[in-house]
C-alpha positions in Angstrom: 26.9 15.2 9.5 28.8 12.1 10.2 28.7 8.9 8.1 28.6 5.5 10.3 29.8 2.2 8.9 28.6 -0.9 10.7 29.8 -4.4 9.9 27.4 -7.0 10.1 27.6 -10.7 9.8 26.3 -12.1 6.5 24.5 -15.2 6.7 21.8 -16.9 4.7 19.0 -14.7 6.5 20.4 -12.1 5.3 21.4 -12.9 2.0 17.7 -14.0 1.7 16.8 -10.7 2.9 18.4 -8.5 0.3 16.3 -10.6 -2.2 19.5 -12.8 -3.7 19.4 -16.8 -4.2 22.4 -18.8 -2.7 23.8 -19.3 -6.3 23.6 -15.3 -6.8 25.3 -15.0 -3.4 28.4 -17.2 -4.5 28.9 -15.9 -7.7 29.3 -12.4 -6.3 32.3 -14.2 -3.6 33.6 -15.4 -7.3 33.3 -12.0 -8.5 35.1 -10.6 -5.6 37.3 -13.2 -4.7 36.2 -13.1 -1.2 32.9 -12.7 1.0 31.2 -9.1 0.5 30.4 -7.1 3.6 27.0 -5.5 4.0 27.8 -2.6 2.0 29.1 -4.5 -1.3 26.3 -6.7 -0.6 23.6 -4.2 -0.5 24.9 -3.0 -3.8 24.8 -6.1 -5.6 21.4 -6.8 -4.2 19.7 -3.5 -6.0 21.7 -3.7 -9.0 21.0 -7.3 -9.9 17.3 -6.9 -8.3 14.8 -7.8 -11.6 13.5 -4.1 -11.8 17.6 -3.1 -12.3 19.0 -6.0 -14.2 16.4 -7.1 -16.4 18.1 -10.5 -15.7 14.6 -12.5 -17.1 13.9 -10.4 -19.8 16.8 -9.9 -21.7 17.1 -13.0 -24.2 13.5 -11.5 -25.6 14.6 -7.5 -25.3 17.1 -8.7 -27.4 14.3 -9.2 -30.7 13.2 -5.7 -30.8 14.0 -3.7 -33.5 16.2 -0.7 -32.0 17.6 0.6 -35.5 16.0 3.5 -37.7 16.3 6.1 -40.1 15.9 8.5 -37.7 17.5 6.5 -34.5 20.4 8.3 -32.8 20.2 6.5 -29.4 18.9 3.3 -28.9 17.9 1.5 -25.7 21.0 1.4 -22.7 20.8 5.2 -22.0 18.6 7.5 -19.8 16.5 7.8 -22.6 16.3 7.1 -26.6 16.7 9.8 -29.1 15.2 10.2 -32.9 15.9 12.6 -35.3 13.1 15.1 -36.4 14.7 17.3 -38.6 15.8 21.0 -38.6 19.1 20.2 -35.9 16.4 18.9 -33.2 16.0 15.5 -31.6 13.1 13.2 -29.3 14.5 12.1 -26.6 11.6 9.4 -24.7 11.1 7.4 -22.5 8.4 5.1 -20.5 8.9 3.5 -16.8 6.6 2.1 -14.3 6.2 3.0 -10.4 3.8 0.5 -10.1 4.8 -0.9 -5.9 5.3 2.2 -4.9 2.0 3.4 -6.0 0.2 0.4 -4.6 1.2 1.6 -1.1 1.5 5.5 -0.9 -0.7 6.9 -4.5 0.3 10.0 -4.3 4.1 10.0 -3.7 5.0 7.1 -5.7 3.1 8.3 -8.8 4.8 12.1 -8.0 8.3 10.6 -8.0 7.4 8.0 -10.9 6.7 11.3 -13.2 10.2 13.2 -11.7 11.9 10.1 -12.6 11.1 9.8 -16.1 11.4 12.7 -16.5 15.1 13.3 -15.0 16.0 10.2 -17.6 14.8 13.0 -20.4 17.3 15.9 -19.5 19.9 14.1 -18.4 20.2 13.3 -22.1 20.3 17.1 -22.6 16.8 17.3 -23.3 14.1 20.3 -21.8 11.1 18.3 -20.7 8.3 18.9 -23.4 5.2 16.6 -23.0 3.6 13.9 -20.0 1.8 10.7 -21.2 0.9 8.5 -18.2 -0.9 4.7 -18.6 -3.1 4.0 -15.4 -4.9 0.6 -14.1 -6.7 0.3 -11.2 -9.7 -2.2 -10.0 -13.2 -1.7 -9.8 -14.7 1.8 -9.2 -17.2 0.0 -6.9 -14.9 -0.3 -4.4 -13.1 2.1 -2.1 -9.7 1.1 -1.8 -9.7 1.6 -5.6 -10.8 5.0 -5.9 -8.4 5.4 -3.0 -5.4 4.5 -5.1 -6.9 6.1 -8.3 -7.4 9.9 -6.4 -3.7 9.5 -5.1 -2.6 8.5 -8.3 -4.0 11.1 -10.6 -3.5 14.2 -7.8 0.4 12.8 -7.5 1.0 13.1 -11.3 -1.0 16.4 -11.2 0.8 18.0 -8.5 4.4 16.8 -9.7 3.8 18.0 -13.1 2.1 21.4 -12.6 4.1 22.7 -10.3 6.7 21.6 -13.0 5.6 23.4 -16.0 5.3 20.5 -17.8 2.4 20.1 -19.5 0.7 16.3 -19.3 -1.1 15.6 -22.8 -2.0 12.7 -23.3 -2.8 8.9 -21.8 -5.1 6.1 -20.7 -7.1 4.7 -17.8 -7.7 1.0 -18.0 -10.2 -0.5 -15.0 -10.2 -4.4 -14.2 -10.1 -6.5 -11.2 -7.1 -8.4 -12.1 -5.2 -4.9 -10.6 -7.6 -4.7 -7.6 -4.4 -5.2 -5.1 -1.7 -4.2 -7.6 -2.4 -1.0 -9.4 -0.7 -0.3 -12.6 1.0 3.2 -13.2 3.7 4.1 -16.1 5.0 7.5 -16.6 6.1 8.8 -19.6 8.3 11.6 -20.6 9.3 13.6 -23.8 12.1 15.9 -24.4 13.4 18.4 -27.3 17.1 18.6 -27.9 19.5 20.0 -30.2 21.4 17.7 -32.6 24.1 20.4 -33.1 24.7 22.0 -29.9 23.1 25.1 -29.0 22.8 28.2 -31.0 25.2 30.8 -30.9 25.0 34.5 -31.7 27.1 36.9 -34.1 29.8 36.9 -31.2 29.8 33.4 -30.8 28.4 33.7 -27.4 26.1 30.5 -26.5 22.3 31.5 -26.6 19.6 30.3 -24.2 16.3 29.0 -26.8 13.4 26.9 -26.6 15.3 23.5 -26.7 17.8 21.2 -25.0 21.2 22.6 -25.8 22.7 19.7 -26.6 22.9 15.5 -26.3 24.5 14.4 -23.4 25.1 10.6 -22.5 25.9 8.8 -19.1 29.5 8.7 -19.8 32.8 8.7 -17.3 34.9 9.8 -20.2 38.3 9.2 -19.0 40.4 9.1 -15.4 41.2 12.6 -13.9 37.8 13.7 -14.5 35.7 15.1 -11.4 32.4 13.2 -10.2 30.3 15.7 -8.5 27.1 15.1 -6.5 24.4 17.7 -7.9 20.7 18.0 -6.2 19.1 17.6 -3.4 20.4 16.4 0.2 20.5 12.1 0.6 17.5 10.8 3.2 16.4 7.6 4.3 14.1 7.3 1.7 13.7 4.9 -0.7 16.2 2.3 0.2 16.0 -0.8 -1.4 13.0 0.6 -3.7 14.5 -1.5 -6.4 14.1 -5.2 -4.3 11.0 -3.6 -3.5 9.9 -3.6 -6.9 11.3 -6.9 -8.1 8.6 -8.9 -5.5 5.2 -9.6 -5.3 2.7 -7.6 -3.2 1.2 -8.8 0.0 -0.4 -8.1 3.3 3.3 -6.7 4.7 3.4 -3.8 1.6 2.0 -1.9 3.6 5.2 -1.9 6.2 7.1 -0.9 3.1 6.3 2.6 2.9 10.0 3.9 3.5 10.6 2.1 0.4 8.7 5.0 -1.1 10.3 8.2 -1.8 9.3 11.4 -0.9 9.4 14.2 -4.5 9.9 18.0 -4.3 9.2 19.5 -8.0 10.2 22.5 -7.1 13.2 21.3 -6.5 13.4 19.7 -9.8 12.7 22.2 -11.8 15.8 24.2 -10.4 17.6 21.0 -11.4 16.2 21.4 -15.1 17.3 24.6 -15.2 20.7 24.2 -13.9 21.4 21.2 -15.9 20.7 23.5 -18.9 22.8 26.4 -18.2 25.9 23.7 -17.5 25.4 21.6 -20.6 25.5 24.7 -22.5 29.1 25.6 -21.0 30.8 22.5 -22.2 31.8 21.7 -19.4 29.7 18.1 -18.8 31.2 15.0 -20.1 28.1 13.1 -18.6 24.7 12.8 -16.5 23.1 10.3 -14.7 20.2 10.4 -12.6 20.3 8.7 -9.3 16.9 6.7 -9.8 16.4 3.3 -8.7 19.7 1.9 -7.1 20.6 5.5 -6.2 24.2 6.5 -6.2 25.1 3.0 -6.8 23.7 2.9 -10.1 24.6 6.3 -11.3 28.5 5.3 -10.6 28.8 1.9 -11.4 26.6 2.2 -15.3 29.0 5.5 -15.9 31.6 3.7 -15.6 31.1 1.0 -17.1 29.8 2.6 -19.9 33.2 4.3 -20.0 35.7 1.4 -19.2 36.6 2.9 -15.8 36.4 2.9 -12.4 35.0 5.9 -10.0 36.1 6.6 -6.5 33.9 8.5 -4.2 34.1 10.0 -0.6 30.7 9.1 1.7 32.1 11.8 3.9 31.2 14.7 1.3 27.5 13.9 0.6 25.2 16.5 1.3 22.8 14.3 4.2 19.3 15.2 5.8 19.2 12.9 8.3 22.0 12.3 11.3 24.1 9.2 11.4 23.5 7.5 8.2 25.2 4.9 7.4 27.2 4.3 3.8 24.7 1.2 3.4 21.9 3.7 3.1 23.5 6.3 1.4 24.8 4.1 -1.3 21.0 2.7 -1.3 18.7 5.9 -1.0 16.6 6.8 -3.3 16.1 10.5 -2.6 15.0 12.1 -5.6 15.9 15.1 -7.3 19.8 13.7 -7.1 22.2 13.3 -10.1 25.6 12.5 -10.5 27.2 15.1 -13.1 30.7 14.0 -14.8 32.7 17.3 -15.3 35.8 17.7 -17.0 38.8 18.6 -14.5 39.3 22.4 -13.6 35.8 23.3 -14.2 34.7 22.2 -10.4 34.0 26.1 -9.5 32.5 26.9 -12.3 29.6 23.9 -12.4 29.3 24.4 -8.2 28.4 28.3 -9.1 26.0 27.4 -11.6 24.0 25.3 -9.5 24.5 27.6 -6.6 22.4 30.3 -8.1 19.5 28.0 -8.5 20.0 26.7 -4.8 21.2 23.7 -5.6 24.5 21.1 -4.4 27.4 20.7 -6.4 29.6 18.8 -4.8 32.7 17.3 -5.4 32.9 13.8 -3.9 35.0 11.6 -5.8 37.4 11.2 -9.4 37.4 9.2 -12.4 39.7 6.6 -12.1 41.8 3.9 -14.5 41.6 0.9 -12.0 37.5 0.0 -13.6 36.9 -0.7 -9.8 33.5 1.7 -8.2 36.0 2.4 -4.8 33.3 3.7 -2.0 35.2 5.8 1.3 34.4 7.7 4.3 37.2 9.6 4.0 40.5 8.1 4.0 38.8 4.4 5.0 37.7 1.9 1.8 34.0 0.5 3.0 33.7 -1.2 -0.5 35.3 -1.9 -3.6 33.7 -3.8 -6.3 34.6 -4.0 -10.4 32.2 -1.5 -11.6 30.8 -3.7 -14.5 30.1 -7.1 -12.3 27.3 -4.5 -11.0 26.2 -2.5 -13.7 26.0 -5.1 -16.1 27.1 -8.8 -14.9 24.5 -9.4 -13.5 23.2 -13.9 -13.7 20.8 -13.7 -17.0 18.0 -16.3 -16.7 16.4 -18.3 -19.2 13.2 -19.0 -17.5 10.8 -21.2 -18.7 8.0 -21.0 -20.3 4.5 -23.0 -20.5 1.7 -22.5 -22.3 -1.0 -20.8 -19.4 -3.2 -22.9 -19.1 -6.5 -21.1 -18.6 -6.0 -20.1 -22.4 -8.3 -23.1 -23.4 -11.1 -22.6 -21.2 -11.3 -18.4 -21.6 -10.5 -18.8 -25.2 -14.2 -20.4 -25.5 -17.4 -18.5 -26.3 -20.0 -20.0 -27.9 -21.5 -17.0 -29.3 -25.5 -18.8 -29.8 -25.1 -18.6 -26.3 -25.4 -15.2 -26.4 -29.4 -14.0 -26.7 -29.8 -11.4 -28.9 -32.0 -8.4 -28.4 -35.2 -8.5 -30.9 -35.8 -4.4 -30.3 -33.2 -1.8 -30.1 -29.8 -1.5 -28.7 -30.3 2.0 -27.1 -29.8 0.3 -23.3 -26.7 -1.6 -24.1 -25.3 1.0 -25.7 -25.7 4.0 -23.1 -24.3 1.2 -20.4 -21.2 0.8 -22.9 -20.9 4.6 -23.0 -20.9 5.1 -19.5 -18.8 2.0 -18.4 -15.2 3.5 -16.4 -13.7 1.3 -19.3 -15.3 3.7 -22.6 -16.8 6.7 -20.2 -14.7 10.1 -20.8 -11.7 10.5 -18.5 -11.9 14.3 -18.2 -12.2 13.7 -14.1 -8.6 12.9 -14.9 -7.1 15.2 -17.4 -8.3 18.2 -16.1 -6.6 18.1 -13.1 -3.5 18.3 -15.3 -2.2 21.8 -17.0 -2.0 20.6 -20.6 -1.6 23.9 -21.9 1.7 25.0 -20.0 4.8 25.6 -22.8 1.5 26.8 -25.0 2.8 24.1 -27.3 -0.3 21.7 -27.1 -2.3 21.6 -30.4 -4.8 19.5 -29.6 -5.8 18.6 -26.3 -6.6 15.5 -24.4 -9.5 13.9 -25.2 -10.0 15.1 -28.4 -8.2 13.3 -30.8 -6.8 10.0 -30.9 -3.5 11.1 -30.2 -2.0 14.5 -28.5 -0.4 17.0 -31.3 2.5 19.8 -29.8 4.3 22.2 -32.2 7.5 22.4 -32.9 8.5 26.2 -32.2 10.4 27.9 -34.8 9.5 25.0 -37.6 7.3 23.9 -39.4 6.7 20.3 -37.6 4.7 19.3 -35.0 4.6 15.7 -33.1 1.8 13.6 -31.8 2.1 11.6 -28.9 0.3 8.6 -27.8 0.3 5.9 -25.1 -2.3 2.3 -25.6 -2.4 -1.0 -24.5 -5.0 -3.6 -24.1 -4.7 -6.1 -20.9 -7.5 -8.2 -21.7 -6.7 -8.8 -25.5 -3.3 -10.0 -24.0 -4.9 -12.5 -21.3 -7.0 -13.9 -23.8 -4.0 -14.5 -26.7 -1.3 -13.0 -25.5 1.1 -13.0 -29.1 -2.6 -11.2 -31.0 -2.5 -8.7 -28.2 0.7 -8.0 -28.8 0.7 -7.4 -32.1 -2.8 -4.6 -31.3 -0.9 -2.5 -28.8 1.4 -1.7 -31.2 -0.7 -1.5 -33.9 -3.7 0.5 -32.0 -0.8 2.8 -31.0 0.2 3.6 -35.0 -3.2 3.6 -36.2 -3.9 6.4 -33.5 -1.2 8.5 -34.8 -2.1 7.9 -37.9 -5.7 9.4 -36.9 -3.9 12.7 -36.4 -1.7 12.6 -39.7 1.6 11.5 -38.1 3.9 9.2 -39.5 5.2 6.8 -36.3 8.7 7.1 -36.1 9.8 5.4 -32.7 8.4 4.0 -29.4 9.2 3.5 -25.8 6.9 0.3 -23.9 6.8 -0.6 -20.7 5.9 -4.2 -19.7 3.9 -5.2 -17.1 3.4 -8.7 -16.4 3.6 -10.9 -12.9 6.4 -13.4 -11.6 8.3 -14.4 -14.3 9.4 -17.3 -12.4 6.0 -19.0 -13.0 6.4 -20.8 -16.5 2.6 -19.9 -17.1 3.6 -16.0 -16.6 7.0 -16.1 -18.8 5.1 -17.5 -21.4 2.3 -14.6 -21.2 5.9 -12.4 -21.5 7.6 -14.4 -24.2 4.4 -14.3 -26.6 3.3 -11.1 -26.0 7.1 -9.4 -26.8 7.0 -12.1 -29.8 4.0 -10.0 -31.3 5.2 -6.9 -30.7 8.2 -7.4 -32.5 6.6 -9.0 -35.5 4.1 -5.9 -35.6 7.5 -3.4 -35.0 8.8 -4.9 -37.7 6.6 -4.6 -40.2 5.1 -0.8 -39.6 9.5 -0.6 -39.3 9.0 1.3 -36.0 12.0 0.7 -33.7 11.9 0.0 -29.9 14.0 3.0 -28.4 13.8 2.8 -25.2 11.8 1.0 -22.7 11.1 -0.9 -19.2 9.9 -4.3 -17.8 8.1 -4.7 -14.5 7.9 -8.0 -13.5 6.3 -9.5 -10.1 3.1 -7.6 -10.7 1.1 -10.1 -8.4 -0.9 -9.4 -5.4 -1.5 -12.5 -2.8 -0.7 -14.8 -5.7 -2.6 -13.4 -8.4 -0.9 -11.4 -11.2 -2.5 -9.0 -13.6 -3.5 -9.3 -16.6 -0.4 -9.2 -19.3 -0.1 -5.1 -19.9 2.1 -4.3 -22.4 2.0 0.0 -22.7 3.0 1.6 -25.6 4.6 4.9 -26.1 4.4 6.1 -29.4 5.8 8.9 -31.5 4.8 10.6 -34.7 6.1 13.4 -37.1 4.1 15.8 -38.8 6.4 17.1 -41.3 6.2 20.7 -42.8 7.0 21.3 -46.3 8.2 24.8 -48.0 7.7 26.9 -44.2 4.3 25.5 -44.3 2.6 23.2 -41.2 1.5 20.1 -42.5 -2.1 19.2 -41.2 -3.7 17.7 -38.6 -6.9 15.6 -37.8 -9.0 15.4 -34.7 -11.6 12.9 -34.2 -14.8 15.2 -33.8 -17.3 15.4 -36.6 -16.8 19.4 -38.4 -20.0 20.0 -40.3 -23.8 19.3 -41.0 -23.7 17.3 -44.1 -20.1 16.0 -44.2 -20.6 12.3 -45.8 -18.7 9.4 -43.0 -17.4 6.5 -43.9 -15.4 3.6 -43.1 -12.5 2.3 -43.6 -12.0 -1.3 -43.8 -14.3 -4.2 -42.9 -16.5 -5.6 -40.2 -16.7 -9.0 -39.1 -18.1 -10.7 -36.5 -15.8 -10.8 -33.8 -17.2 -10.3 -29.6 -14.7 -12.1 -28.1 -12.5 -9.7 -25.6 -14.6 -7.1 -26.0 -15.8 -5.0 -23.4 -19.4 -5.4 -25.1 -19.0 -8.9 -23.8 -17.4 -8.1 -20.3 -20.3 -5.3 -19.5 -23.4 -6.3 -20.8 -22.8 -10.3 -20.2 -20.5 -10.4 -17.8 -17.8 -12.6 -19.8 -14.5 -12.1 -20.2 -14.0 -14.7 -22.9 -13.9 -15.3 -26.7 -10.5 -15.1 -28.9 -10.0 -11.0 -28.7 -10.3 -9.6 -32.7 -7.4 -11.3 -35.6 -5.6 -8.7 -37.2 -3.9 -8.8 -40.7 -0.5 -6.5 -40.1 0.4 -6.1 -43.7 -3.8 -5.1 -44.1 -3.1 -2.8 -41.0 -0.1 -1.4 -43.0 -1.9 -0.7 -45.8 -4.9 1.0 -44.3 -2.6 3.1 -42.0 -0.8 4.2 -45.3 -4.1 5.2 -47.2 -5.3 7.4 -44.2 -2.3 9.1 -44.0 -2.7 9.9 -47.6 -5.8 11.3 -47.2 -5.1 13.2 -44.1 -2.1 15.0 -45.9 -4.3 15.9 -48.9 -7.1 17.5 -47.0 -10.2 15.3 -48.3 -11.2 14.3 -44.5 -12.3 16.4 -42.2 -11.9 13.8 -38.9 -10.0 10.7 -38.6 -11.0 8.3 -35.4 -10.4 4.5 -35.2 -12.7 1.8 -33.8 -11.5 0.2 -30.7 -13.2 -0.3 -27.3 -16.6 -0.6 -27.6 -17.0 -1.2 -31.2 -17.8 0.9 -34.5 -21.1 2.4 -32.5 -18.8 3.7 -29.7 -16.4 5.1 -32.3 -19.6 7.2 -33.9 -20.7 8.0 -30.5 -17.4 10.0 -29.9 -17.3 11.8 -32.7 -20.9 13.1 -31.8 -19.6 14.1 -28.4 -16.2 15.8 -29.7 -18.1 17.4 -32.7 -17.9 20.9 -34.1 -19.3 24.0 -35.5 -23.0 22.9 -34.0 -23.1 19.5 -34.9 -25.3 17.8 -32.6 -26.3 14.0 -34.9 -25.5 11.5 -37.2 -27.7 9.4 -39.1 -25.8 6.5 -40.2 -26.7 3.0 -41.7 -24.7 -0.2 -41.8 -26.0 -2.7 -44.1 -24.1 -6.0 -43.5 -24.8 -9.9 -42.9 -23.6 -10.0 -38.9 -24.8 -10.3 -35.9 -26.3 -7.1 -35.1 -24.4 -6.8 -31.2 -21.3 -7.9 -33.3 -21.6 -4.8 -35.9 -22.3 -2.4 -33.1 -19.9 -3.5 -30.5 -17.5 -5.7 -31.8 -14.0 -4.6 -31.8 -12.3 -5.8 -34.9 -9.4 -4.4 -35.7 -8.1 -2.6 -39.1 -11.0 0.2 -38.7 -11.0 4.0 -39.3 -14.3 6.4 -39.4 -13.5 9.8 -41.4 -15.7 12.4 -42.4 -15.4 14.6 -45.4 -17.0 16.9 -47.0 -19.8 15.3 -50.3 -17.5 16.6 -53.1 -14.2 14.7 -51.9 -15.8 11.4 -51.9 -14.2 11.3 -55.9 -10.9 11.3 -54.4 -11.5 8.7 -51.4 -13.0 6.4 -53.8 -9.8 7.0 -56.2 -7.0 6.8 -53.3 -8.3 3.5 -51.6 -9.5 1.6 -55.1 -5.6 2.3 -56.2 -4.3 0.9 -52.8 -7.4 -1.8 -53.0 -8.5 -1.0 -49.4 -12.7 -1.8 -48.7 -15.0 0.6 -47.8 -18.4 1.6 -46.5 -20.3 5.2 -47.1 -22.1 4.7 -43.7 -24.2 7.9 -42.7 -24.6 11.6 -43.0 -24.0 14.5 -40.6 -27.2 16.1 -39.5 -29.3 16.0 -37.0 -30.6 15.9 -33.2 -28.9 12.0 -32.4 -27.4 9.0 -33.0 -29.5 7.0 -35.2 -27.8 3.9 -36.3 -30.0 1.5 -38.7 -29.2 -2.3 -40.5 -31.1 -3.5 -43.0 -34.2 -1.5 -42.3 -34.0 -2.3 -38.3 -33.6 0.5 -36.2 -30.4 -0.6 -33.5 -29.9 2.6 -32.0 -31.4 6.0 -31.8 -30.4 7.7 -29.2 -30.8 12.0 -28.6 -26.9 13.0 -28.5 -27.3 15.0 -25.2 -28.0 11.1 -23.6 -24.8 10.3 -25.2 -23.2 13.0 -24.1 -24.3 13.0 -20.8 -23.5 9.3 -20.7 -20.0 9.7 -21.3 -18.9 12.5 -19.9 -20.6 11.8 -16.2 -19.8 8.5 -15.0 -16.5 8.7 -13.7 -17.1 12.1 -11.5 -20.0 10.6 -10.3 -18.2 7.5 -9.4 -15.3 9.6 -7.7 -17.8 11.5 -5.9 -18.4 14.8 -8.3 
């Protein structure tokens, strides 16, 4: 197929269509010492977009702690990597695919999964788990149900076909996401830190893990640049710039900016890359993700301080008469650039041919530090690679406290009427509300058992737990975030997002060691939106430092607005925990379900009169108001460490953190997932608190554990040593959940009614 190159007159309208300001265009002219042609303009427009350059967020992102005892690779590569011992490491990253999913939910979500998986295996890691965090408008709206259904189907369709288990996630619903859903996809892979294993004859062997860590390096001049994977089409052109603007009534017209995925090709690409890495021929690999070939080539060159020259006439195309502009900006899926050692090209091609994939030498690494794009002998673009990848303008955005905060933070609890009778109706209403109700409708569409590493199935614990084959170790994974808390008080919401993720890992028996984040916000050019971003990041930084959990990768997604209405500020935390075995024996992990009739139920931490930002306040009283629950990070750390000691010592049978819905919902969830025939719980909570706050308040730093009565003395000794308050609140047994305070029955609901409300709500909303 022929490649076209048309001359286009560049005027103010064309510059604006590319999302560039006059000042940015002038900077490009200064860099080039001339005016750019249309291909070069397109290349700068995508690499300098907010989505690729982080030009509004860089100054604040630098505040995150990124180093730690486990960290092998922090931010700056395709994915972060942390050492987990035994010659193995974890590669992980989370990214957004929000705008594409809002206009084409199936392909938007599917290609979000495909892209994040490529980010992990280009690091040399074999993908072992997928997670996701999703946000939609209320399910009462048919459009939101359509988006919800399409996104879940897209995640399932791609991940299941890859043979990649989707092991954990979260789903929230709020009116602010109606015009702009959020789809954040996370992938985790395992890679060997000391290279692939060899047999006694010195031959390299294939095993369960990625062969060796690979980075997006171009190496030295003379190395070969190979295009591998699928052919290039017109899908996804300007996807990066599309993700850097607000959504409006014309967004549906941008369906061509949404890529189309092919999971079967991606599976072949994974296997071909794993085999290629074992040969030692690879210098570097880079996914052609956002901004396609422009980003992959310029970033590899810039990282290595070299140049790259490519010939578009050699690029495999699937559409006729594609232009140089289209090829350089296409975001067609399942494509990568591989830089190989000179002379190894034929061997690389042979490996990829075995899997039915293209592997074509399209260029070479040069000394001149330029990205040079040719069609045969004709040069159609020549720009300094570093100027594309690293020299986008960085903006110090104005920040102004959000004007709405003064009104929404006010909450007069005296005007919230207390019930005279029990709270059964309110309790069941909360359990069936979409933000609390069980999400089995979602995760049952995912294959979460493929690869047979999943030890804890979705829904059964606060985090997913996977075995690390051939070792006594396990990893725990979670994704967490509460946009409502951040909306009501951004800095506190940022702290809680990190703290809850860590608490969820702790409740599963894991020590938190690293996190990746996806920060979803509105338009950063608006000072009140940037204030939200700034304050959330500052809160997250404080929590990361307190818990000694470094940020190793992540993504910022701005311009999440539709028709001028921003989403709630929504940081999503993907966190990794490690459960280390000893002397070849596995360490215990924990789930949230009650295990035995007669076990004692204990609340670690303190109940407080905090109803601000609670699901109860919104679902029952239709108010999104008040200050969110406050958090003492130092106390939170002590509580988490104490709970982890209990799990490691084997004295507790279950652990579950108290979060959305409060204490009553926490107990109900532990009952809903009870094991060994457990059907009920009697709880007596005596505190001088408002009854609704006692039941449904969302005070932080609380964990509910259950244990055999014989272990209560060990628990008391451990908690007394670290000065953690606790209350013995109940005993497992009976056929209902009964909560009594000061001799008054506040809740008395049959277990089956609890399960019906909790498990059947979302399927009913989705029509079965």
